[in-house]
ROTORFI-298599 format. One record per residue (C-alpha): x, z, y. Coordinates in steps of 0.1 Angstrom, whole numbers, plus 5000, padded with zeros to 4 digits. Example, Ala and Ser with C-alpha at 12.3 -4.5 7.8 and 13.67 -1.06 7.14 Angstrom:
BEGIN
+------+------+------+
:   px :   pz :   py :
+------+------+------+
: 5123 : 5078 : 4955 :
: 5137 : 5071 : 4989 :
+------+------+------+
END
This chain:
BEGIN
+------+------+------+
:   px :   pz :   py :
+------+------+------+
: 2548 : 2713 : 0997 :
: 2517 : 2721 : 0977 :
: 2538 : 2734 : 0948 :
: 2557 : 2757 : 0973 :
: 2524 : 2771 : 0987 :
: 2510 : 2777 : 0952 :
: 2542 : 2796 : 0942 :
: 2540 : 2817 : 0974 :
: 2504 : 2825 : 0966 :
: 2512 : 2835 : 0930 :
: 2540 : 2858 : 0941 :
: 2517 : 2874 : 0967 :
: 2490 : 2881 : 0941 :
: 2516 : 2896 : 0917 :
: 2529 : 2919 : 0944 :
: 2494 : 2930 : 0957 :
: 2482 : 2964 : 0948 :
: 2453 : 2983 : 0962 :
: 2463 : 3005 : 0992 :
: 2445 : 3035 : 0976 :
: 2411 : 3050 : 0980 :
: 2388 : 3042 : 1008 :
: 2390 : 3065 : 1038 :
: 2353 : 3074 : 1036 :
: 2357 : 3083 : 0999 :
: 2388 : 3104 : 1006 :
: 2369 : 3123 : 1034 :
: 2339 : 3127 : 1011 :
: 2361 : 3142 : 0983 :
: 2375 : 3168 : 1008 :
: 2339 : 3177 : 1018 :
: 2330 : 3181 : 0982 :
: 2360 : 3204 : 0976 :
: 2350 : 3225 : 1006 :
: 2314 : 3227 : 0993 :
: 2324 : 3237 : 0958 :
: 2348 : 3264 : 0971 :
: 2324 : 3279 : 0996 :
: 2328 : 3306 : 1008 :
: 2363 : 3314 : 0995 :
: 2371 : 3296 : 0963 :
: 2405 : 3280 : 0955 :
: 2397 : 3252 : 0931 :
: 2411 : 3216 : 0933 :
: 2444 : 3226 : 0950 :
: 2458 : 3190 : 0946 :
: 2430 : 3176 : 0968 :
: 2447 : 3177 : 1001 :
: 2446 : 3157 : 1033 :
: 2484 : 3155 : 1033 :
: 2482 : 3129 : 1005 :
: 2463 : 3098 : 1017 :
: 2457 : 3082 : 0983 :
: 2429 : 3102 : 0967 :
: 2432 : 3081 : 0935 :
: 2464 : 3099 : 0928 :
: 2452 : 3134 : 0935 :
: 2440 : 3143 : 0900 :
: 2438 : 3118 : 0872 :
: 2416 : 3141 : 0851 :
: 2389 : 3144 : 0878 :
: 2392 : 3112 : 0897 :
: 2392 : 3077 : 0883 :
: 2395 : 3047 : 0906 :
: 2390 : 3010 : 0900 :
: 2425 : 2995 : 0897 :
: 2416 : 2965 : 0917 :
: 2394 : 2978 : 0945 :
: 2406 : 3014 : 0948 :
: 2369 : 3026 : 0947 :
: 2361 : 3058 : 0929 :
: 2342 : 3050 : 0897 :
: 2344 : 3083 : 0878 :
: 2342 : 3118 : 0892 :
: 2346 : 3148 : 0869 :
: 2337 : 3181 : 0887 :
: 2331 : 3200 : 0854 :
: 2335 : 3238 : 0857 :
: 2351 : 3236 : 0892 :
: 2331 : 3263 : 0910 :
: 2344 : 3298 : 0902 :
: 2316 : 3318 : 0886 :
: 2322 : 3348 : 0909 :
: 2312 : 3327 : 0939 :
: 2276 : 3328 : 0926 :
: 2250 : 3300 : 0927 :
: 2258 : 3267 : 0943 :
: 2232 : 3247 : 0963 :
: 2242 : 3210 : 0961 :
: 2243 : 3187 : 0991 :
: 2236 : 3155 : 0972 :
: 2243 : 3133 : 1003 :
: 2280 : 3141 : 0998 :
: 2280 : 3116 : 0970 :
: 2266 : 3087 : 0990 :
: 2300 : 3072 : 0999 :
: 2308 : 3066 : 0962 :
: 2287 : 3034 : 0959 :
: 2307 : 3022 : 0929 :
: 2304 : 3055 : 0910 :
: 2296 : 3049 : 0873 :
: 2302 : 3085 : 0859 :
: 2295 : 3118 : 0875 :
: 2299 : 3152 : 0859 :
: 2287 : 3184 : 0875 :
: 2287 : 3203 : 0843 :
: 2288 : 3241 : 0845 :
: 2288 : 3248 : 0882 :
: 2260 : 3273 : 0886 :
: 2239 : 3247 : 0905 :
: 2206 : 3264 : 0914 :
: 2191 : 3237 : 0936 :
: 2196 : 3215 : 0966 :
: 2206 : 3220 : 1002 :
: 2174 : 3217 : 1023 :
: 2168 : 3181 : 1034 :
: 2198 : 3170 : 1014 :
: 2181 : 3170 : 0980 :
: 2185 : 3152 : 0948 :
: 2166 : 3121 : 0960 :
: 2199 : 3112 : 0977 :
: 2213 : 3106 : 0942 :
: 2188 : 3077 : 0938 :
: 2209 : 3057 : 0962 :
: 2238 : 3055 : 0937 :
: 2228 : 3022 : 0923 :
: 2257 : 3019 : 0898 :
: 2255 : 3054 : 0883 :
: 2252 : 3051 : 0845 :
: 2263 : 3085 : 0831 :
: 2252 : 3118 : 0847 :
: 2263 : 3153 : 0833 :
: 2242 : 3182 : 0847 :
: 2244 : 3205 : 0817 :
: 2250 : 3243 : 0819 :
: 2235 : 3248 : 0853 :
: 2203 : 3264 : 0866 :
: 2180 : 3234 : 0870 :
: 2143 : 3236 : 0862 :
: 2118 : 3208 : 0853 :
: 2119 : 3194 : 0889 :
: 2153 : 3179 : 0882 :
: 2136 : 3151 : 0863 :
: 2118 : 3138 : 0895 :
: 2153 : 3135 : 0912 :
: 2169 : 3115 : 0884 :
: 2140 : 3092 : 0876 :
: 2149 : 3069 : 0904 :
: 2184 : 3062 : 0893 :
: 2182 : 3024 : 0885 :
: 2212 : 3021 : 0862 :
: 2211 : 3054 : 0845 :
: 2219 : 3051 : 0807 :
: 2231 : 3086 : 0797 :
: 2216 : 3119 : 0811 :
: 2227 : 3154 : 0799 :
: 2206 : 3184 : 0810 :
: 2215 : 3208 : 0782 :
: 2214 : 3245 : 0788 :
: 2195 : 3246 : 0820 :
: 2161 : 3262 : 0827 :
: 2138 : 3234 : 0816 :
: 2107 : 3247 : 0798 :
: 2074 : 3237 : 0782 :
: 2064 : 3200 : 0783 :
: 2090 : 3175 : 0794 :
: 2075 : 3142 : 0807 :
: 2099 : 3113 : 0805 :
: 2083 : 3087 : 0827 :
: 2085 : 3049 : 0828 :
: 2112 : 3051 : 0855 :
: 2136 : 3064 : 0828 :
: 2131 : 3034 : 0806 :
: 2168 : 3024 : 0808 :
: 2180 : 3057 : 0792 :
: 2199 : 3053 : 0760 :
: 2212 : 3089 : 0756 :
: 2195 : 3121 : 0765 :
: 2207 : 3157 : 0760 :
: 2182 : 3185 : 0763 :
: 2197 : 3211 : 0741 :
: 2194 : 3248 : 0748 :
: 2163 : 3246 : 0770 :
: 2130 : 3264 : 0763 :
: 2110 : 3232 : 0757 :
: 2083 : 3226 : 0731 :
: 2072 : 3190 : 0736 :
: 2084 : 3156 : 0748 :
: 2060 : 3131 : 0763 :
: 2069 : 3095 : 0769 :
: 2038 : 3073 : 0769 :
: 2057 : 3044 : 0784 :
: 2091 : 3061 : 0787 :
: 2126 : 3054 : 0774 :
: 2119 : 3030 : 0745 :
: 2157 : 3022 : 0747 :
: 2166 : 3057 : 0738 :
: 2191 : 3057 : 0709 :
: 2206 : 3092 : 0710 :
: 2187 : 3125 : 0715 :
: 2202 : 3160 : 0715 :
: 2179 : 3189 : 0709 :
: 2201 : 3217 : 0696 :
: 2189 : 3253 : 0699 :
: 2154 : 3245 : 0711 :
: 2129 : 3261 : 0687 :
: 2122 : 3295 : 0671 :
: 2103 : 3302 : 0639 :
: 2069 : 3285 : 0640 :
: 2074 : 3267 : 0673 :
: 2088 : 3234 : 0660 :
: 2056 : 3215 : 0651 :
: 2049 : 3200 : 0685 :
: 2085 : 3191 : 0692 :
: 2090 : 3173 : 0659 :
: 2056 : 3155 : 0663 :
: 2066 : 3143 : 0698 :
: 2097 : 3125 : 0685 :
: 2076 : 3096 : 0673 :
: 2075 : 3085 : 0709 :
: 2111 : 3074 : 0704 :
: 2109 : 3048 : 0675 :
: 2143 : 3033 : 0683 :
: 2164 : 3065 : 0679 :
: 2195 : 3060 : 0658 :
: 2212 : 3094 : 0663 :
: 2194 : 3128 : 0664 :
: 2209 : 3162 : 0669 :
: 2186 : 3190 : 0658 :
: 2211 : 3218 : 0650 :
: 2206 : 3255 : 0654 :
: 2168 : 3252 : 0651 :
: 2143 : 3270 : 0629 :
: 2125 : 3245 : 0607 :
: 2112 : 3268 : 0581 :
: 2077 : 3257 : 0571 :
: 2084 : 3221 : 0582 :
: 2091 : 3191 : 0559 :
: 2116 : 3172 : 0579 :
: 2114 : 3139 : 0560 :
: 2077 : 3138 : 0566 :
: 2080 : 3148 : 0603 :
: 2106 : 3122 : 0610 :
: 2093 : 3093 : 0589 :
: 2083 : 3072 : 0619 :
: 2120 : 3071 : 0630 :
: 2126 : 3041 : 0609 :
: 2159 : 3032 : 0627 :
: 2174 : 3067 : 0623 :
: 2210 : 3065 : 0610 :
: 2226 : 3098 : 0620 :
: 2210 : 3132 : 0617 :
: 2227 : 3165 : 0625 :
: 2210 : 3197 : 0612 :
: 2240 : 3221 : 0614 :
: 2232 : 3258 : 0617 :
: 2195 : 3253 : 0611 :
: 2172 : 3277 : 0592 :
: 2155 : 3258 : 0564 :
: 2134 : 3266 : 0534 :
: 2132 : 3251 : 0499 :
: 2108 : 3223 : 0511 :
: 2125 : 3214 : 0544 :
: 2146 : 3185 : 0531 :
: 2119 : 3170 : 0510 :
: 2107 : 3134 : 0516 :
: 2140 : 3123 : 0530 :
: 2135 : 3092 : 0510 :
: 2112 : 3082 : 0538 :
: 2142 : 3076 : 0560 :
: 2157 : 3045 : 0544 :
: 2181 : 3038 : 0573 :
: 2198 : 3072 : 0572 :
: 2235 : 3068 : 0567 :
: 2250 : 3101 : 0580 :
: 2237 : 3136 : 0574 :
: 2253 : 3168 : 0585 :
: 2242 : 3201 : 0571 :
: 2270 : 3225 : 0581 :
: 2265 : 3263 : 0580 :
: 2228 : 3264 : 0572 :
: 2211 : 3298 : 0576 :
: 2196 : 3294 : 0541 :
: 2204 : 3280 : 0507 :
: 2207 : 3242 : 0506 :
: 2173 : 3229 : 0495 :
: 2170 : 3202 : 0469 :
: 2139 : 3183 : 0459 :
: 2135 : 3147 : 0474 :
: 2169 : 3153 : 0491 :
: 2181 : 3134 : 0460 :
: 2165 : 3102 : 0472 :
: 2192 : 3094 : 0498 :
: 2207 : 3065 : 0479 :
: 2218 : 3047 : 0511 :
: 2236 : 3078 : 0525 :
: 2273 : 3071 : 0534 :
: 2283 : 3104 : 0550 :
: 2273 : 3139 : 0539 :
: 2287 : 3172 : 0553 :
: 2277 : 3204 : 0535 :
: 2307 : 3225 : 0547 :
: 2305 : 3262 : 0553 :
: 2275 : 3268 : 0530 :
: 2274 : 3289 : 0499 :
: 2270 : 3264 : 0471 :
: 2277 : 3264 : 0434 :
: 2288 : 3235 : 0412 :
: 2253 : 3224 : 0406 :
: 2254 : 3207 : 0440 :
: 2270 : 3178 : 0422 :
: 2238 : 3173 : 0403 :
: 2221 : 3170 : 0437 :
: 2245 : 3143 : 0451 :
: 2249 : 3124 : 0418 :
: 2226 : 3096 : 0429 :
: 2241 : 3091 : 0463 :
: 2262 : 3062 : 0450 :
: 2267 : 3048 : 0485 :
: 2286 : 3078 : 0497 :
: 2319 : 3071 : 0515 :
: 2326 : 3106 : 0530 :
: 2318 : 3139 : 0513 :
: 2326 : 3171 : 0531 :
: 2325 : 3204 : 0511 :
: 2350 : 3226 : 0529 :
: 2346 : 3264 : 0525 :
: 2315 : 3262 : 0502 :
: 2324 : 3290 : 0478 :
: 2328 : 3265 : 0449 :
: 2348 : 3279 : 0421 :
: 2363 : 3270 : 0388 :
: 2361 : 3236 : 0372 :
: 2342 : 3207 : 0388 :
: 2320 : 3186 : 0365 :
: 2338 : 3158 : 0346 :
: 2305 : 3143 : 0335 :
: 2293 : 3109 : 0346 :
: 2273 : 3125 : 0374 :
: 2301 : 3132 : 0397 :
: 2323 : 3103 : 0386 :
: 2297 : 3078 : 0397 :
: 2309 : 3081 : 0434 :
: 2329 : 3049 : 0431 :
: 2326 : 3041 : 0468 :
: 2339 : 3075 : 0480 :
: 2368 : 3071 : 0505 :
: 2370 : 3106 : 0520 :
: 2367 : 3139 : 0500 :
: 2373 : 3173 : 0515 :
: 2372 : 3203 : 0490 :
: 2394 : 3226 : 0510 :
: 2391 : 3263 : 0509 :
: 2373 : 3265 : 0476 :
: 2386 : 3282 : 0445 :
: 2393 : 3254 : 0421 :
: 2418 : 3247 : 0394 :
: 2440 : 3218 : 0383 :
: 2412 : 3202 : 0364 :
: 2400 : 3188 : 0397 :
: 2425 : 3160 : 0392 :
: 2407 : 3148 : 0361 :
: 2374 : 3149 : 0379 :
: 2384 : 3127 : 0408 :
: 2406 : 3103 : 0388 :
: 2380 : 3076 : 0386 :
: 2373 : 3075 : 0424 :
: 2394 : 3045 : 0428 :
: 2383 : 3038 : 0464 :
: 2395 : 3073 : 0476 :
: 2418 : 3071 : 0506 :
: 2418 : 3107 : 0518 :
: 2418 : 3138 : 0497 :
: 2418 : 3173 : 0512 :
: 2426 : 3202 : 0489 :
: 2441 : 3228 : 0512 :
: 2440 : 3264 : 0499 :
: 2422 : 3256 : 0466 :
: 2441 : 3280 : 0444 :
: 2459 : 3252 : 0427 :
: 2490 : 3262 : 0409 :
: 2519 : 3250 : 0388 :
: 2524 : 3214 : 0379 :
: 2500 : 3186 : 0388 :
: 2489 : 3164 : 0359 :
: 2512 : 3134 : 0350 :
: 2485 : 3118 : 0328 :
: 2463 : 3089 : 0338 :
: 2434 : 3098 : 0361 :
: 2450 : 3114 : 0392 :
: 2477 : 3088 : 0390 :
: 2452 : 3060 : 0392 :
: 2444 : 3068 : 0429 :
: 2463 : 3037 : 0439 :
: 2444 : 3035 : 0473 :
: 2451 : 3070 : 0483 :
: 2467 : 3071 : 0518 :
: 2463 : 3108 : 0529 :
: 2468 : 3138 : 0506 :
: 2468 : 3174 : 0517 :
: 2478 : 3200 : 0491 :
: 2489 : 3227 : 0516 :
: 2486 : 3264 : 0508 :
: 2486 : 3260 : 0470 :
: 2512 : 3273 : 0446 :
: 2529 : 3242 : 0433 :
: 2562 : 3233 : 0418 :
: 2587 : 3205 : 0424 :
: 2572 : 3183 : 0397 :
: 2546 : 3172 : 0422 :
: 2570 : 3145 : 0433 :
: 2570 : 3130 : 0399 :
: 2532 : 3131 : 0398 :
: 2527 : 3113 : 0431 :
: 2555 : 3089 : 0427 :
: 2532 : 3060 : 0416 :
: 2509 : 3064 : 0446 :
: 2522 : 3034 : 0465 :
: 2496 : 3034 : 0492 :
: 2503 : 3070 : 0503 :
: 2512 : 3073 : 0540 :
: 2507 : 3110 : 0547 :
: 2515 : 3139 : 0524 :
: 2510 : 3175 : 0535 :
: 2526 : 3203 : 0516 :
: 2526 : 3233 : 0540 :
: 2534 : 3267 : 0523 :
: 2534 : 3255 : 0487 :
: 2561 : 3279 : 0476 :
: 2586 : 3253 : 0465 :
: 2620 : 3266 : 0454 :
: 2653 : 3252 : 0445 :
: 2664 : 3216 : 0450 :
: 2640 : 3187 : 0452 :
: 2642 : 3165 : 0421 :
: 2663 : 3133 : 0423 :
: 2644 : 3112 : 0398 :
: 2634 : 3077 : 0407 :
: 2598 : 3088 : 0411 :
: 2607 : 3116 : 0434 :
: 2629 : 3094 : 0455 :
: 2600 : 3070 : 0458 :
: 2578 : 3099 : 0468 :
: 2600 : 3110 : 0497 :
: 2608 : 3075 : 0509 :
: 2609 : 3069 : 0547 :
: 2575 : 3054 : 0549 :
: 2559 : 3087 : 0539 :
: 2554 : 3115 : 0563 :
: 2562 : 3148 : 0545 :
: 2551 : 3181 : 0560 :
: 2563 : 3214 : 0546 :
: 2560 : 3237 : 0576 :
: 2547 : 3215 : 0604 :
: 2517 : 3193 : 0611 :
: 2520 : 3155 : 0609 :
: 2499 : 3128 : 0625 :
: 2465 : 3125 : 0608 :
: 2454 : 3092 : 0594 :
: 2429 : 3084 : 0621 :
: 2415 : 3054 : 0603 :
: 2400 : 3075 : 0576 :
: 2390 : 3107 : 0595 :
: 2354 : 3118 : 0590 :
: 2328 : 3112 : 0617 :
: 2331 : 3138 : 0646 :
: 2309 : 3168 : 0641 :
: 2286 : 3175 : 0669 :
: 2295 : 3205 : 0690 :
: 2271 : 3233 : 0687 :
: 2247 : 3229 : 0716 :
: 2253 : 3192 : 0720 :
: 2255 : 3179 : 0756 :
+------+------+------+
END
């Protein structure tokens, strides 16, 4: 009898599914839709009373817990039509969502709160961990509304109307990620504030001469590991010196910054730094103590105007695993001296959209750890070398030679690359019949993904770290 009861119970549990979202949450979502569309918008057409299960309305905007049916993520990013003007938020509309973990109100022209239904209502959302409020019209007062959120870990306030001094009080001590990009602020104060802060985004904050206080105030966040400082003017500042108290800093993004010849000096004072992105600087790439980054593993110098002497700069970065030099105006022959060849740990090399020649293959031949090699549109032509060197890249898994003028002998050259998984040869001007030699047959074996006029799946395991979007979050 007990066995029968247990069997019935197991079958019942297997057949049980949540009935859908709670009625109070469904009604709250419809009220939110009405508020976002006031007075005459047409957004969120799939949110309708005719369909009782709001968890199935819109998988992009509504995520429910599979067991309880409660709404746990709500994405209202860019819902309100811009022509409807400013939106005043009734924060009490969110109170039914007591299990909400993630809320995005990004880019909705929020100018403030409905009277007596203000942001303090948000403080009753005890489970809210991630809040996106970027690209709205909030001023400094927004901080007093979010300070009381007990579980908040990530707060994004980029591109609002915050200005001057930003005081991050003790009530924000649980914060791990903070986005303040694109605001007119000049100083952060956190006397007993978010010591847990690990990621800080400050894109597009400063103008020439206004960065001193901002950089100085960063010492209040000693546990930062990731810092986004792109599109700022740091001329006249020595960043290594300004940031030396950030002893845990591992990732630094300076894309689009204005620097001078001294800006990257004293970077040796950042011994934990592993990843450095310097894309599209509004200046020449400085040198100096920049050479001291012996522990650096990721370096992105793409979209700068460089010359081949850059390899003298990076020669001591023997820990490098990823080197990005796309569209850097490099030309001619790369150095074949020991300087460049010492990058024994390099796994990802991108030299695309530079004017090179076939001698590049001699240069990189000793990089035996290389897994990904990007050489699109590098003015390579004719036959690839069949001598030792290039053929020694036994660990190469991803090779892109697209938009070069090559001949069919390429298949003989790469025939010994037994680890190769992805080969891209878009628009390489091949003509005639592919060779039928044993090496060529091996090169076009089934386990390889060849691409002549279409894109193939990238080798995700060796893709570079994602570059921060200009402006951050």
